[in-house]
Structures are given as C-alpha cells and as structure tokens.
C-alpha positions as CSV (number, residue, x, y, z in Angstrom):
1,X,119.8,84.6,82.4
2,X,122.2,86.5,84.6
3,X,121.2,89.9,86.2
4,X,122.1,93.1,84.3
5,X,125.1,94.9,85.8
6,X,124.9,98.6,85.4
7,X,128.2,100.5,85.9
8,X,128.2,103.5,88.1
9,X,127.4,106.7,86.1
10,X,125.4,104.7,83.6
11,X,122.1,104.0,85.4
12,X,118.7,105.7,85.1
13,X,118.1,108.7,87.3
14,X,114.6,109.2,88.6
15,X,112.9,112.4,89.9
16,X,109.7,111.1,91.6
17,X,106.8,113.4,92.3
18,X,108.3,116.0,90.0
19,X,105.3,118.3,89.7
20,X,106.3,121.4,87.6
21,X,110.0,120.8,88.2
22,X,111.9,119.2,85.4
23,X,115.4,117.9,86.2
24,X,117.8,117.6,83.3
25,X,119.3,114.1,83.0
26,X,116.5,112.6,85.0
27,X,113.3,110.8,84.1
28,X,110.7,113.0,85.8
29,X,107.7,111.0,87.0
30,X,104.4,112.0,88.5
31,X,100.8,110.6,88.8
32,X,99.4,113.4,86.6
33,X,100.6,115.8,84.0
34,X,102.5,118.8,85.3
35,X,105.0,121.1,83.7
36,X,107.9,118.8,84.5
37,X,106.3,115.4,83.9
38,X,108.1,113.0,81.4
39,X,106.2,109.9,82.4
40,X,102.9,109.2,84.2
41,X,103.1,106.5,86.9
42,X,101.1,105.6,90.0
43,X,104.1,106.2,92.4
44,X,102.5,104.1,95.2
45,X,102.7,101.0,93.0
46,X,105.7,99.0,91.8
47,X,107.7,101.2,89.5
48,X,107.9,99.9,85.8
49,X,111.7,99.3,85.9
50,X,113.8,96.2,86.0
51,X,115.7,95.4,89.2
52,X,119.1,97.2,89.7
53,X,118.9,99.7,86.8
54,X,118.5,103.0,88.6
55,X,121.5,104.9,89.8
56,X,119.8,107.8,91.6
57,X,116.3,108.6,93.0
58,X,115.3,112.1,94.0
59,X,112.1,113.2,95.6
60,X,111.4,116.7,96.9
61,X,108.4,117.3,99.2
62,X,106.7,114.2,97.9
63,X,106.7,111.3,100.3
64,X,105.1,113.2,103.2
65,X,101.8,112.9,101.2
66,X,101.6,109.2,101.9
67,X,100.9,107.0,104.9
68,X,103.7,105.2,106.7
69,X,102.7,101.9,105.2
70,X,102.7,103.4,101.7
71,X,106.1,105.0,102.3
72,X,107.5,101.6,103.5
73,X,106.2,99.9,100.3
74,X,107.7,102.6,98.1
75,X,111.1,102.5,99.8
76,X,111.2,98.7,99.3
77,X,110.5,99.2,95.6
78,X,113.2,101.9,95.4
79,X,115.7,99.5,96.9
80,X,114.7,96.9,94.3
81,X,115.4,99.1,91.3
82,X,118.6,100.8,92.7
83,X,122.0,99.6,91.5
84,X,124.5,98.6,94.1
85,X,125.8,101.9,95.5
86,X,122.8,103.8,94.2
87,X,121.7,107.0,95.9
88,X,118.4,108.3,97.2
89,X,117.7,111.9,98.1
90,X,114.3,112.4,99.7
91,X,113.6,116.0,100.9
92,X,110.7,116.5,103.2
93,X,109.5,119.8,104.8
94,X,109.3,118.3,108.3
95,X,111.0,115.0,109.0
96,X,110.0,114.9,112.6
97,X,106.3,115.2,111.8
98,X,106.7,112.5,109.1
99,X,108.4,110.1,111.6
100,X,105.4,110.5,114.0
101,X,103.0,108.9,111.4
102,X,101.7,105.5,112.4
C-alpha cells in the first residue's frame, strides 16, 4: 500500500490545546472539555492521525506547560502527521524562558 498523498489546501488543520477558543476550519483538540473542544486527546501522546495528513497545526500558549522532553516528543509526532510543506504555528508567552528548560 502506497502512502496517502494529500494535496496542499486539503489536509486536516489542528488547533492543539484549544481551551475555550474554537477555530473555524480546524479540529480543536484538548485533554478535557472546554468551550472550544471538538475532540478529547492526551496531547502528550501519539496523536490519533495517520502519517502525512495534517496541513496545519496551531497551538497558542500551550506547549510551555510541558517539560522539554515532552515537547521534543510532541514535536516529533507533529512532524510525523504533517504533509510535506505543512505549517506549525506555536505561540508561547515567553520563548526565552521556554528555551531555558532542561
């Protein structure tokens, strides 16, 4: 079986750690039910998507709540599910502080 090829503009868009913020056109994921949650997922674990099916991942003030090791594991998984040329937007309140984590 050959891998699925998703054309640009046709992949899944994920909003991870959505909290109360629902983004139209995105699948809004969090670890518990909030006002914006479409799907419950343990975001530290492997996401329940096939390889190379996600066009865009956004997270806003989310990844700073994890250890460096957990962030590294999450980023590897994000890379797995992104299509070629896919985009990640990860907004954090203080990138310098995040980078100091060991």
